[in-house]
C-alpha positions as CSV (number, residue, x, y, z in Angstrom):
1,M,33.4,56.3,-14.1
2,E,35.9,59.0,-14.1
3,L,39.1,59.7,-16.1
4,R,41.8,60.8,-13.7
5,N,45.5,61.4,-13.7
6,L,46.8,59.8,-10.5
7,L,49.7,62.2,-10.3
8,E,47.4,65.1,-9.6
9,D,46.9,64.0,-6.0
10,S,50.6,63.3,-5.5
11,V,51.7,66.6,-7.0
12,L,49.1,68.6,-5.0
13,Y,50.3,66.9,-1.8
14,G,53.9,67.8,-2.7
15,V,53.0,71.4,-3.4
16,N,51.2,71.8,-0.1
17,K,54.1,70.1,1.8
18,L,56.8,72.3,0.2
19,M,54.7,75.5,0.5
20,D,54.5,74.9,4.2
21,E,58.3,74.7,4.4
22,R,59.2,77.7,2.2
23,E,58.6,81.3,3.3
24,D,59.6,82.8,0.0
25,I,56.7,81.2,-2.0
26,C,53.4,83.0,-2.5
27,K,50.7,80.7,-1.1
28,C,47.7,82.0,-3.0
29,N,45.6,79.5,-5.0
30,K,46.7,80.9,-8.3
31,C,50.4,80.2,-7.5
32,K,49.5,76.9,-6.0
33,F,47.7,75.6,-9.1
34,D,50.3,77.2,-11.4
35,I,53.0,75.2,-9.6
36,A,51.0,72.0,-9.8
37,A,50.4,72.6,-13.6
38,V,54.1,73.2,-14.3
39,A,55.0,70.1,-12.3
40,L,52.3,67.9,-13.9
41,N,53.4,69.0,-17.4
42,S,56.9,67.8,-16.5
43,L,55.8,64.3,-15.6
44,P,54.4,61.4,-17.7
45,P,50.6,61.1,-16.9
46,K,49.2,58.1,-15.2
47,Y,45.6,57.9,-16.2
48,V,43.0,55.5,-14.8
49,V,39.3,55.0,-15.5
50,T,38.1,52.6,-12.9
51,E,38.3,52.6,-9.1
52,A,40.3,49.4,-9.3
53,G,42.8,50.9,-11.7
54,G,43.2,53.9,-9.4
55,L,44.0,51.7,-6.5
56,Y,46.5,49.7,-8.5
57,G,48.2,52.8,-9.6
58,R,48.4,54.3,-6.1
59,V,49.9,51.1,-4.7
60,K,52.4,50.9,-7.6
61,N,53.5,54.5,-6.9
62,L,54.0,54.1,-3.2
63,N,57.8,54.1,-2.9
64,Y,60.5,56.5,-1.8
65,Q,62.0,57.1,-5.3
66,F,58.5,58.1,-6.6
67,E,58.0,60.5,-3.8
68,T,61.5,62.0,-4.2
69,D,60.9,62.5,-8.0
70,I,57.6,64.3,-7.3
71,I,59.2,66.6,-4.7
72,M,62.1,67.4,-7.1
73,V,59.7,68.3,-9.9
74,V,57.5,70.4,-7.6
75,A,60.6,72.2,-6.2
76,K,61.6,73.1,-9.8
77,A,58.1,74.2,-10.6
78,M,58.1,76.4,-7.5
79,D,61.3,78.1,-8.6
80,I,59.8,78.7,-12.1
81,V,56.5,80.2,-10.8
82,S,58.1,82.3,-8.0
83,K,60.3,84.0,-10.6
84,N,57.4,84.8,-12.9
85,P,54.1,84.8,-10.9
86,K,50.9,85.4,-12.8
87,H,49.2,87.7,-10.3
88,E,47.0,90.4,-11.7
């Protein structure tokens, strides 16, 4: 068994999708995961423990409003990170 926040996959998908569309965003792994962290901290977590719970959560989240909400949060996170990147 594994404890997992189902939103991680959705947020990382959104980050990758928006990064491909924006030329002004640094595409290094540090920025990518910083964007994901900021976005995930802005969303209520959806934790599951069992595989069955994970499947239920994914089916429940498959709708246009959910996807739109994720993209909006990721876009805001991109703006935050791009204004203050944590590169060394």
